[in-house]
SEMIBA-431213 format. One line per 2 residues: number of its first residue (from 0); their letters; for each residue y, z, x of C-alpha. Coordinates in pm, 1 decimal. Layout:
NUM	A	Y/Z/X | ...
This chain:
0	GG	-1440.1/-1698.7/6934.8 | -1705.2/-1929.2/7081.3
2	GG	-1644.4/-2082.4/7424.4 | -1641.2/-2454.6/7511.7
4	GL	-1654.5/-2679.2/7821.9 | -1454.5/-2957.8/7965.5
6	KE	-1448.3/-3283.2/7779.1 | -1645.9/-3445.3/8058.0
8	EA	-1913.6/-3175.9/8042.1 | -1935.3/-3215.4/7666.5
10	LR	-1973.9/-3590.6/7702.1 | -2234.7/-3548.3/7979.7
12	AA	-2432.8/-3308.6/7763.4 | -2406.9/-3540.1/7468.8
14	MG	-2523.7/-3836.1/7679.2 | -2827.6/-3637.3/7787.1
16	DV	-2929.7/-3611.7/7421.3 | -2894.4/-3976.1/7338.6
18	EG	-3267.5/-4018.2/7351.1 | -3308.3/-3745.3/7091.8
20	AD	-3043.0/-3905.8/6878.7 | -3225.1/-4234.0/6905.5
22	KL	-3539.6/-4071.4/6787.3 | -3352.4/-3919.8/6492.2
24	GD	-3217.3/-4265.1/6414.7 | -3570.6/-4404.4/6436.4
26	DL	-3685.1/-4143.2/6191.1 | -3407.5/-4228.8/5944.5
28	GD	-3439.5/-4605.5/5985.9 | -3173.2/-4865.1/6036.1
30	DA	-3067.9/-4857.2/5674.9 | -3095.7/-4477.7/5629.4
32	TL	-2860.1/-4311.1/5383.1 | -2803.3/-3959.3/5256.0
34	SD	-3065.3/-3813.9/5025.3 | -3036.1/-3864.8/4651.5
36	GA	-2758.3/-3667.7/4491.5 | -2563.2/-3623.0/4818.6
38	ST	-2200.5/-3721.8/4852.7 | -1981.0/-3740.5/5156.4
40	MA	-1666.5/-3599.3/5002.3 | -1500.5/-3495.9/4677.5
42	DG	-1173.2/-3572.4/4511.2 | -903.7/-3307.4/4521.9
44	PD	-796.2/-3107.9/4212.5 | -709.4/-3336.7/3927.8
46	DR	-634.4/-3302.5/3558.1 | -870.2/-3591.4/3486.0
48	EA	-1198.4/-3535.7/3310.7 | -1507.1/-3743.1/3345.2
50	EE	-1551.5/-3921.6/3021.0 | -1899.7/-3786.9/2974.1
52	DS	-1806.7/-3424.3/3054.0 | -1644.1/-3193.9/2798.6
54	DC	-1761.9/-2864.1/2952.1 | -1748.3/-2732.9/3307.0
56	LV	-2081.2/-2802.8/3482.4 | -2066.2/-2461.2/3652.7
58	CS	-1955.5/-2209.6/3383.5 | -2026.1/-2430.9/3076.8
60	EG	-1686.9/-2344.2/2924.0 | -1454.6/-2609.1/2782.1
62	LE	-1240.8/-2819.0/3016.7 | -951.5/-2880.6/2780.2
64	GR	-621.1/-2719.5/2875.2 | -727.5/-2614.2/3227.6
66	DT	-701.7/-2769.2/3577.2 | -1015.9/-2962.9/3662.3
68	MH	-1172.6/-3130.3/3966.9 | -1419.1/-3418.4/3968.6
70	VP	-1689.3/-3396.1/4236.0 | -1861.7/-3734.5/4286.7
72	GF	-2233.4/-3713.2/4234.7 | -2193.5/-3377.9/4058.2
74	GT	-1942.0/-3394.0/3773.9 | -1619.0/-3235.7/3648.3
76	CH	-1554.3/-2862.9/3685.4 | -1274.3/-2613.3/3654.5
78	VE	-1084.3/-2592.6/3985.8 | -1171.3/-2224.7/4022.5
80	CV	-1541.4/-2299.6/3970.6 | -1569.6/-2543.6/4263.6
82	TC	-1721.2/-2301.8/4518.7 | -1986.7/-2332.0/4786.6
84	SE	-2324.1/-2216.0/4661.1 | -2396.6/-2070.2/5006.0
86	CS	-2075.1/-1892.1/5112.6 | -1885.1/-1883.5/4777.5
88	RN	-1577.1/-2036.7/4938.8 | -1347.7/-2212.7/4691.1
90	LS	-1363.8/-2579.2/4779.4 | -1059.5/-2712.1/4597.0
92	VE	-800.7/-2841.0/4841.2 | -495.9/-2747.4/4634.0
94	GD	-385.0/-2394.8/4708.2 | -663.5/-2332.0/4963.3
96	PR	-505.5/-2225.2/5296.0 | -837.4/-2285.0/5470.7
98	AS	-856.2/-2652.8/5375.8 | -870.9/-2861.8/5693.0
100	DF	-674.7/-3176.7/5767.3 | -998.7/-3364.5/5717.2
102	DL	-1028.9/-3210.0/5371.5 | -672.5/-3306.2/5291.0
104	RT	-719.0/-3653.6/5432.2 | -1035.9/-3723.0/5240.1
106	GG	-914.5/-3561.9/4920.2 | -1139.3/-3259.3/4909.3
108	AA	-1379.5/-3027.2/5083.5 | -1642.9/-3007.8/4809.0
110	MS	-1972.6/-3187.4/4854.6 | -2284.1/-3200.7/4644.6
112	LD	-2647.9/-3212.2/4733.3 | -2946.8/-3174.4/4504.5
114	GK	-2725.9/-3049.5/4220.2 | -2550.4/-2786.4/4435.6
116	LL	-2189.5/-2765.4/4555.6 | -2151.7/-2704.5/4929.8
118	CR	-1872.3/-2668.2/5182.1 | -1876.7/-2910.7/5473.3
120	PH	-2043.8/-2675.3/5727.2 | -2323.9/-2584.4/5487.4
122	FL	-2355.2/-2946.0/5381.0 | -2405.8/-3047.4/5747.1
124	DQ	-2667.0/-2773.8/5790.9 | -2886.0/-2962.1/5546.5
126	FK	-2918.7/-3265.8/5783.4 | -3001.6/-3091.4/6109.9
128	NG	-2744.3/-3284.5/6314.3 | -2869.6/-3620.2/6181.6
130	VC	-2520.9/-3717.4/6072.7 | -2182.3/-3718.9/6241.3
132	AG	-1999.6/-3391.9/6161.0 | -1676.2/-3590.8/6145.7
134	CL	-1750.3/-3892.3/5927.0 | -2077.4/-3769.4/5773.7
136	VP	-2243.5/-4104.0/5851.2 | -2597.5/-4096.5/5993.3
138	FR	-2627.4/-4187.3/6358.0 | -2769.2/-4528.1/6433.2
140	KG	-3000.8/-4611.5/6713.8 | -2821.4/-4653.7/7044.2
142	ER	-2494.0/-4493.6/6925.3 | -2314.0/-4262.6/7166.0
144	VV	-2324.7/-3900.1/7051.7 | -2134.3/-3594.6/7176.0
146	EA	-2218.0/-3234.7/7089.9 | -1959.4/-2964.2/7030.7
148	AG	-1921.1/-2651.1/6816.4 | -2295.0/-2666.4/6749.2
150	RR	-2262.6/-3008.8/6583.0 | -2305.3/-3373.7/6680.8
152	WH	-2019.4/-3621.9/6658.4 | -1927.8/-3981.5/6717.0
154	PQ	-1694.2/-3951.9/7018.9 | -1404.7/-4100.2/6823.7
156	HL	-1452.4/-3841.6/6542.9 | -1448.5/-3533.2/6766.7
158	VC	-1094.1/-3402.0/6714.9 | -938.7/-3060.1/6656.4
160	ES	-1021.6/-2936.8/6308.5 | -671.4/-2798.7/6264.5
162	CN	-425.4/-3043.4/6425.4 | -655.5/-3349.0/6423.4
164	GP	-554.5/-3405.3/6785.0 | -751.0/-3450.9/7108.9
166	FL	-852.2/-3171.5/7343.0 | -581.1/-3221.9/7604.7
168	DG	-699.6/-2947.2/7838.7 | -1060.2/-3052.5/7800.6
170	KC	-1153.5/-2731.9/7619.8 | -1315.1/-2729.4/7277.8
172	YG	-1363.3/-2402.7/7090.7 | -1616.5/-2394.7/6812.0
174	VS	-1563.4/-2158.4/6516.8 | -1807.2/-2164.7/6222.9
176	GL	-1932.1/-2504.3/6336.0 | -1581.3/-2657.0/6354.3
178	PY	-1398.9/-2765.0/6675.0 | -1050.5/-2640.1/6767.0
180	CS	-821.0/-2722.2/7058.1 | -692.1/-2440.4/7279.2
182	TC	-353.0/-2420.9/7108.0 | -489.6/-2414.4/6755.5
184	HT	-769.0/-2179.3/6853.4 | -516.4/-1935.6/6995.0
186	DL	-283.1/-1966.2/6695.1 | -557.8/-1932.7/6439.5
188	FL	-804.2/-1694.6/6598.8 | -649.6/-1516.6/6897.4
190	RC	-327.8/-1386.1/6739.2 | -313.7/-1016.3/6667.2
192	TG	-297.8/-954.6/6289.3 | -87.6/-647.0/6354.1
194	CG	192.0/-772.1/6581.5 | 147.3/-1150.3/6564.6
196	ET	120.9/-1188.5/6943.8 | -166.5/-1356.4/7129.9
198	VK	-453.8/-1135.6/7239.1 | -504.0/-1238.0/7599.2
200	DT	-828.8/-1222.7/7787.8 | -686.3/-948.2/8004.1
202	ED	-592.2/-739.0/7701.0 | -809.1/-500.7/7503.1
204	GI	-876.2/-686.0/7176.6 | -1111.3/-626.6/6891.2
206	TA	-1237.0/-818.4/6589.7 | -1233.7/-640.4/6254.7
208	LG	-1210.5/-743.4/5890.5 | -1270.0/-1101.7/6011.3
210	KT	-946.2/-1094.2/6213.5 | -832.9/-1038.3/6571.2
212	WH	-627.4/-733.6/6674.2 | -488.1/-562.9/6980.0
214	RQ	-671.9/-235.5/6989.4 | -343.1/-45.2/6972.9
216	CF	-235.3/-253.4/6669.0 | -545.5/-175.1/6470.8
218	TC	-413.1/133.4/6287.7 | -386.7/277.5/5936.9
220	TD	-161.8/64.8/5718.9 | -4.0/376.0/5568.3
222	CG	40.2/630.9/5846.7 | -2.1/412.9/6160.4
224	SD	-262.2/641.8/6315.8 | -543.8/480.9/6512.0
226	FG	-903.6/529.5/6424.2 | -1011.7/657.5/6765.4
228	GG	-1312.4/435.9/6760.8 | -1424.1/603.9/6438.5
230	KF	-1469.1/475.6/6088.3 | -1199.6/312.7/5886.1
232	YS	-1169.5/176.6/5532.7 | -1032.5/-155.2/5414.7
234	RD	-859.9/-279.0/5099.4 | -729.7/-632.7/5052.7
236	GK	-794.3/-706.2/5419.5 | -590.5/-405.9/5539.7
238	PY	-729.0/-105.1/5732.6 | -673.3/255.7/5622.1
240	CE	-766.8/595.2/5755.8 | -993.1/799.7/5533.0
242	EH	-714.6/1025.3/5404.3 | -481.6/748.7/5295.8
244	YF	-755.1/521.4/5168.9 | -868.9/785.1/4923.7
246	EN	-510.2/887.6/4854.9 | -419.3/532.7/4761.0
248	FA	-734.3/394.6/4606.1 | -975.4/670.2/4509.3
250	PK	-964.7/777.8/4143.5 | -758.0/1091.6/4077.3
252	CA	-885.1/1402.9/3904.7 | -740.6/1424.5/3553.5
254	KC	-669.9/1796.1/3603.5 | -555.3/1856.0/3962.2
256	TR	-456.9/1489.9/4033.7 | -621.5/1504.7/4378.7
258	PV	-851.8/1216.9/4481.6 | -1211.8/1247.3/4369.2
260	VA	-1420.4/1146.7/4671.9 | -1745.0/1329.9/4607.8
262	DG	-1875.0/1594.3/4368.2 | -1707.5/1428.2/4071.7
264	LR	-1790.1/1307.7/3725.3 | -1650.6/1068.9/3466.5
266	AC	-1583.0/1199.6/3116.1 | -1324.6/1167.1/2836.8
268	GA	-1213.8/835.8/2981.4 | -1113.8/992.1/3314.1
270	VW	-1251.7/1116.2/3647.8 | -1280.4/1487.6/3729.8
272	HN	-1391.5/1713.8/4011.8 | -1693.7/1902.8/3889.1
274	SC	-1502.7/2227.5/3940.3 | -1203.6/2101.1/3740.5
276	FG	-1392.6/1984.1/3434.9 | -1370.1/2261.7/3178.2
278	CS	-1212.0/2361.0/2849.1 | -840.8/2285.1/2852.2
280	VC	-771.4/2617.1/2674.9 | -997.7/2876.4/2833.7
282	SC	-1110.4/2674.7/3143.7 | -1473.5/2766.6/3084.7
284	SF	-1724.0/2525.6/3235.6 | -1965.9/2345.6/3012.7
286	ED	-2284.9/2488.6/3154.1 | -2503.0/2343.2/2880.6
288	GR	-2339.1/2006.1/2924.9 | -2189.5/2013.1/2576.4
290	FM	-1819.3/1972.9/2519.7 | -1583.5/1831.9/2257.6
292	EK	-1302.4/1586.2/2320.9 | -969.5/1512.2/2154.7
294	DG	-731.7/1242.0/2284.5 | -898.1/1248.0/2626.4
296	VP	-880.9/1628.5/2658.9 | -1204.5/1837.5/2679.6
298	FC	-1255.7/2158.0/2477.6 | -1528.9/2408.9/2429.5
300	EE	-1659.4/2421.3/2072.9 | -1472.9/2741.0/1985.6
302	HY	-1129.7/2619.4/2087.6 | -1184.5/2268.2/1957.2
304	LD	-1264.8/2402.1/1611.8 | -977.7/2650.3/1635.5
306	RF	-728.6/2371.1/1700.6 | -872.6/2068.9/1526.7
308	GQ	-1151.8/2188.8/1300.1 | -1134.3/2182.6/922.6
310	RC	-990.9/2502.6/777.4 | -1083.5/2643.5/441.8
312	GG	-815.3/2595.1/178.1 | -895.4/2941.7/47.0
314	CG	-939.1/3184.6/339.1 | -779.7/2968.3/609.0
316	LV	-1070.2/3017.7/850.9 | -1245.1/2738.6/1040.2
318	IK	-1536.0/2585.1/849.6 | -1849.3/2575.2/1064.9
320	DK	-2115.7/2522.7/800.5 | -2140.8/2368.1/454.9
322	YL	-1819.4/2290.3/274.1 | -1689.0/2104.7/-24.9
324	QA	-1392.2/1873.0/-58.4 | -1137.2/1922.2/-336.2
326	LD	-760.5/1895.5/-385.3 | -736.3/1706.3/-51.7
328	QS	-865.9/2013.3/129.2 | -1193.9/2153.2/258.4
330	WH	-1333.1/2479.5/122.1 | -1610.8/2725.1/188.3
332	PD	-1821.6/2703.8/-129.3 | -1761.3/3076.9/-195.7
334	CF	-1384.6/3036.1/-151.8 | -1338.8/2764.7/-411.1
336	VC	-1261.2/2990.0/-709.4 | -979.3/3039.0/-959.7
338	AE	-665.0/3141.5/-772.5 | -575.9/3385.0/-1053.1
340	CG	-896.4/3559.3/-1162.4 | -1134.7/3466.6/-878.0
342	TG	-1396.4/3317.9/-1108.5 | -1610.8/3037.4/-968.9
344	FD	-1635.4/2701.6/-1139.3 | -2011.8/2651.7/-1101.8
346	GG	-1961.2/2281.4/-1051.2 | -1763.1/2253.5/-1374.9
348	AF	-1408.8/2150.1/-1449.7 | -1108.7/2313.9/-1290.0
350	FS	-734.7/2263.7/-1304.9 | -488.3/2254.7/-1016.9
352	RE	-127.7/2348.9/-953.8 | 44.5/2313.1/-614.1
354	GR	-291.3/2262.4/-442.8 | -453.7/2574.6/-592.0
356	PY	-747.7/2567.7/-837.3 | -745.6/2753.6/-1171.5
358	CR	-990.4/2810.3/-1452.9 | -893.8/2667.7/-1790.8
360	GD	-784.8/2997.5/-1940.3 | -553.9/3102.5/-1659.9
362	FA	-412.6/2755.1/-1617.4 | -329.4/2739.2/-1988.0
364	RL	-173.8/3085.2/-1987.1 | 33.8/3035.4/-1674.3
366	FC	147.1/2676.2/-1688.1 | 81.5/2500.5/-2019.1
368	PT	331.2/2461.0/-2308.0 | 234.8/2561.8/-2659.8
370	CP	167.6/2291.2/-2915.2 | 420.5/2330.9/-3202.7
372	GC	149.7/2220.0/-3443.5 | -148.3/2446.6/-3376.6
374	KE	34.6/2702.7/-3157.6 | -237.3/2665.7/-2890.8
376	PV	-173.9/2575.2/-2523.3 | -168.4/2204.8/-2444.4
378	VD	-411.1/2190.4/-2150.1 | -584.9/1855.1/-2146.7
380	GA	-683.4/1568.6/-2370.5 | -450.5/1326.9/-2541.9
382	TV	-95.7/1459.3/-2574.0 | 235.1/1343.4/-2717.7
384	KL	577.3/1428.1/-2570.2 | 842.8/1470.1/-2837.0
386	GD	1178.8/1588.9/-2711.7 | 1120.6/1910.1/-2518.6
388	DK	790.3/1974.2/-2697.1 | 441.5/1869.5/-2601.2
390	WH	185.1/1824.8/-2878.9 | -184.9/1771.5/-2903.1
392	AG	-212.7/1414.5/-3024.8 | -413.0/1529.9/-3326.9
394	CL	-157.3/1796.0/-3422.1 | 142.7/1567.5/-3461.6
396	KC	81.5/1454.3/-3820.5 | 265.9/1277.7/-4097.6
398	NE	406.3/1521.8/-4354.4 | 319.9/1277.0/-4630.2
400	CD	-38.3/1161.0/-4556.8 | -137.3/1435.1/-4307.8
402	KP	-275.7/1176.9/-4063.0 | -189.0/1171.0/-3687.7
404	LE	132.2/990.9/-3604.8 | 99.2/673.9/-3400.0
406	GQ	358.7/418.3/-3302.3 | 699.7/446.4/-3470.6
408	FV	774.7/723.9/-3712.7 | 1072.6/888.6/-3885.3
410	TL	1181.9/1244.4/-3808.5 | 1390.2/1457.1/-4046.8
412	PD	1563.1/1767.8/-3910.4 | 1607.0/2116.6/-4058.6
414	PP	1325.8/2178.4/-4115.9 | 1162.1/1916.1/-3891.9
416	RR	945.0/1674.9/-4086.8 | 783.2/1352.9/-3965.4
418	FH	660.7/1048.5/-4155.2 | 485.3/723.0/-4078.2
420	NQ	725.2/437.8/-4145.0 | 505.3/330.9/-4434.6
422	CF	507.2/685.0/-4575.8 | 882.2/738.2/-4575.3
424	KC	968.9/700.4/-4945.6 | 1239.4/823.7/-5183.9
426	DD	1149.7/1161.3/-5335.5 | 1288.7/1052.0/-5672.2
428	CG	1179.1/692.1/-5728.6 | 913.3/648.3/-5453.8
430	VL	1066.8/333.4/-5306.9 | 995.1/266.4/-4931.7
432	MV	1305.7/341.5/-4724.1 | 1206.6/164.7/-4393.1
434	DD	1246.3/-213.4/-4376.6 | 1031.7/-463.3/-4188.0
436	EG	1251.0/-430.7/-3878.2 | 1194.3/-57.0/-3861.9
438	KC	1545.2/30.3/-3982.7 | 1564.3/338.1/-4200.1
440	RY	1818.6/389.9/-4480.1 | 1815.4/720.0/-4664.4
442	AM	2027.7/1021.5/-4755.5 | 1950.0/1389.6/-4792.2
444	RE	2062.9/1583.6/-5097.9 | 1958.8/1940.6/-5161.5
446	GR	1658.4/1900.7/-4929.8 | 1541.7/1577.3/-5091.8
448	KL	1533.1/1237.3/-4921.7 | 1682.9/976.8/-5151.8
450	CS	1734.6/603.8/-5158.4 | 2084.8/472.2/-5220.9
452	KC	2029.0/430.3/-5593.6 | 1890.4/777.3/-5645.2
454	LA	2164.7/922.0/-5427.8 | 2422.8/763.3/-5659.3
456	LA	2251.4/922.3/-5956.2 | 2228.4/1256.3/-5784.9
458	SG	2597.3/1234.9/-5699.3 | 2703.5/1133.9/-6055.1
460	KP	2817.2/1349.5/-6356.2 | 2657.8/1390.0/-6701.2
462	CK	2810.7/1194.6/-6985.8 | 2958.8/1428.5/-7253.5
464	GC	2852.9/1178.7/-7511.8 | 2485.7/1099.4/-7439.2
466	GA	2412.7/1362.6/-7176.3 | 2274.8/1105.1/-6925.0
468	VI	2396.5/1109.3/-6563.3 | 2666.3/861.2/-6481.1
470	PA	2593.7/731.9/-6124.2 | 2877.3/770.9/-5876.5
472	DV	2902.0/394.6/-5839.4 | 2921.4/327.0/-6218.3
474	PC	3264.3/314.3/-6395.3 | 3326.5/605.6/-6633.4
476	IT	3607.2/763.7/-6838.4 | 3731.6/1113.0/-6779.1
478	AL	3855.9/1275.5/-7096.3 | 3842.3/1602.2/-7291.4
480	GG	3738.5/1789.1/-6972.9 | 3439.0/1569.9/-6889.5
482	SW	3302.5/1223.9/-6802.1 | 3196.5/962.0/-7056.6
484	HP	3024.6/629.0/-7057.1 | 3285.5/397.7/-7203.4
486	AC	3041.5/321.8/-7485.9 | 2988.5/692.2/-7557.7
488	LK	3355.2/780.6/-7602.6 | 3360.8/726.3/-7984.2
490	CL	3565.7/874.9/-8263.5 | 3373.7/1152.6/-8429.9
492	SC	3506.1/1030.4/-8765.3 | 3486.7/648.4/-8764.8
494	DK	3229.5/614.9/-8480.0 | 3437.5/347.7/-8309.5
496	EV	3503.7/338.3/-7933.6 | 3831.3/510.1/-7855.6
498	SG	4056.4/284.8/-7654.5 | 4397.5/429.3/-7708.6
500	KL	4525.4/771.4/-7805.5 | 4267.6/1032.6/-7890.9
502	LA	4269.7/1393.1/-8004.2 | 4011.4/1656.9/-7947.8
504	VA	3845.8/1829.0/-8239.4 | 3606.8/2097.8/-8119.6
506	GR	3583.1/1911.6/-7789.4 | 3499.3/1584.2/-7953.1
508	PL	3724.8/1274.1/-7963.7 | 3912.5/1168.6/-8273.9
510	CG	4087.7/835.6/-8279.2 | 4451.1/818.4/-8380.6
512	DC	4381.2/623.1/-8696.2 | 4137.2/881.1/-8829.6
514	FE	4364.9/1161.3/-8728.0 | 4654.3/1006.7/-8914.4
516	GS	4444.0/936.3/-9228.0 | 4331.1/1298.9/-9247.2
518	KP	4037.0/1213.0/-9465.3 | 3780.5/1482.7/-9535.4
520	MC	3474.7/1501.0/-9308.4 | 3116.5/1523.5/-9425.3
522	AA	2997.7/1874.7/-9344.2 | 2657.8/1732.4/-9238.5
524	CA	2720.0/1415.8/-9037.2 | 3086.1/1477.0/-8939.6
526	KT	3178.9/1130.7/-9063.5 | 3478.1/1055.2/-9285.8
528	VD	3406.6/1090.2/-9653.4 | 3548.7/778.3/-9814.4
530	GP	3360.5/709.1/-10132.2 | 3112.0/885.4/-10366.8
532	HK	3026.3/1233.6/-10238.8 | 2926.1/1580.6/-10345.6
534	LV	3121.0/1900.9/-10303.9 | 2894.1/2197.0/-10223.7
536	LG	3031.2/2545.8/-10150.5 | 3372.1/2384.7/-10108.3
538	RP	3255.7/2130.5/-9848.6 | 3220.2/1752.0/-9897.7
540	YH	2885.8/1579.1/-9830.9 | 2785.4/1216.6/-9847.7
542	ND	2532.6/1191.2/-10123.2 | 2247.3/1118.9/-9879.9
544	CL	2365.9/1382.7/-9628.2 | 2319.4/1686.2/-9849.0
546	RC	2031.2/1860.0/-9679.6 | 1944.0/2199.0/-9527.9
548	TV	2214.0/2290.3/-9278.9 | 1955.0/2428.1/-9031.8
550	GG	1658.1/2193.4/-9037.9 | 1788.9/1890.6/-9231.5
552	CS	1525.2/1956.5/-9494.4 | 1547.8/1825.6/-9852.1
554	LD	1705.7/2059.0/-10104.5 | 1508.1/1920.8/-10397.2
556	GG	1313.9/2243.2/-10418.2 | 1630.8/2441.6/-10456.6
558	AV	1902.5/2558.9/-10225.4 | 2027.9/2901.6/-10131.4
560	KR	2352.7/3007.3/-9965.7 | 2356.1/3138.4/-9613.8
562	AE	2691.2/3228.4/-9465.0 | 2852.3/2994.5/-9711.6
564	WP	2632.6/2701.3/-9605.7 | 2345.8/2551.2/-9806.1
566	VC	1993.6/2597.5/-9664.4 | 1640.5/2559.3/-9792.7
568	RE	1432.6/2863.0/-9872.8 | 1236.7/2818.2/-9550.1
570	HM	1550.3/2870.6/-9339.2 | 1714.2/3135.2/-9548.5
572	AD	1633.5/3414.9/-9305.8 | 1941.2/3585.2/-9165.4
574	EP	1905.7/3472.4/-8803.2 | 2152.0/3325.8/-8553.4
576	WP	2228.6/2960.2/-8610.8 | 2045.2/2718.4/-8378.9
578	KE	2285.4/2584.6/-8112.9 | 2300.3/2232.9/-8257.0
580	TA	2371.6/2371.5/-8600.5 | 2630.0/2610.6/-8468.0
582	DR	2805.2/2328.5/-8277.2 | 2814.6/2112.1/-8590.9
584	IA	2949.5/2394.6/-8806.4 | 3213.7/2470.1/-8543.8
586	AW	3317.5/2103.4/-8526.4 | 3351.9/2077.8/-8906.0
588	EA	3544.6/2402.1/-8931.6 | 3776.3/2291.1/-8648.9
590	WE	3836.0/1958.1/-8818.0 | 3894.5/2118.3/-9152.4
592	AA	4145.2/2354.2/-8997.0 | 4322.5/2069.1/-8822.9
594	RT	4325.6/1861.1/-9139.8 | 4467.7/2151.1/-9329.8
596	DI	4745.9/2182.1/-9074.6 | 4811.0/1808.4/-9092.1
598	LA	4826.7/1815.8/-9473.6 | 5049.0/2116.4/-9460.9
600	A	5279.9/1934.3/-9228.5
């Protein structure tokens, strides 16, 4: 630290320079003030903002939401931006351990001059001792001036910078242009940083890192070894020997983890010894300077491609040249061929199964179902799924109109047949059997699809009278071994509907009344003969019924006998009776036999 003299000596020296001070006062004038833009002091840290300032005048960033400090004559700044433009010292009082009592008393240590922020010592340097270092007021002519710590002071303003007290032992120690009493000077500048004790004049002390040390206390922070007068390294104000400095703070090699001091390089986001930087697989050095990196690990090209390169989906080897992308894989162009026959696709279509490509033919043969319609494989194009079968859309057709089926349709089993709703009609009457709601009502009979009406007809029985079918849902009469329309069950003699007892004559009904009357029956019409009639070959005929027994022809041209029945010459040939004629003859003969029995009874 700088030395000082007794108070009396300091005053005597200051008195000897009064004349010079007077001259300085003459130069400034009686009403001299600081130059434009200068300020004697600054406010301490404050959350206030100058109304006209919205950005920090130092960094130009916004002030809102951060601690600020207003420097008179300069403006408002962030607290951390208030630094001396000469020594970079932070000039905010709050949190600054170096702030003096004067700074605390006056509210700040920041001063401005010509648009620059300055600490008090550098501010005073601008005035060449023309102002009091204590109050910062220019000296006036005739004022008493004392000189200490390289500055000039009003006698009443020369106090210890630290304790603000007088120099009781008459000694003033100047440090960086500021005065300190003996006690404060010892406490602040003559205490060993290592042990905390005072470094006496009789002891071997040194100054290092801006601090005072006993020589024996100035050792490595880690191992405690001294530096033997040699070099040392510092970090955060602490000394270290070379070994522990590099051990603690030098970057570590990503491979061997030892400190990289010299002969190193930075690559893959890490630091390496030159000798350690090589392929992580084969350890080869990259002599040509080329290497490949994955997740911060270096590789030579061969091992990088072996581990991370694209592999061909066909041969499995690493792809180093041209390739194509298909099926979410990379392929050598010559390897992208049909997995079954090995044929290339020449840029055309291919089909895939489980990540393997196939030509159309092999894909169809190996994996595709057969269309029930055309019996060809269903490979691509529009398809229809029907039960377990898969059809080409164009092959699933309506059995009625032969057009492709779309939307809703009706399917008949055994054998399978399919119809558009609008084509599903009764095979007998042609009526549509699907209603507007898509409900289908039909029945199958002997392979035919029938509506309810036609089903009733198909399920009915023929009438023995008229021969027409009696529907199953129509009332009928069962008699004489068959079914009859009620209107068709008539007496073969009187032609009246039979409602009571009836008898069968050659399978035909005879009412009780006619049976009991036993009247003869016309051999032609099988009606009762009750009035004028003719008797031919022993058989009665109504006058207008006498005609050819076979064809009903007129007998005006003459009649001949055939098996005891009258016929015309045209039908005289000896041939079997026609069925209708034979039935009529049998009915008459049966009736005649029955009548004979009745008469005999």
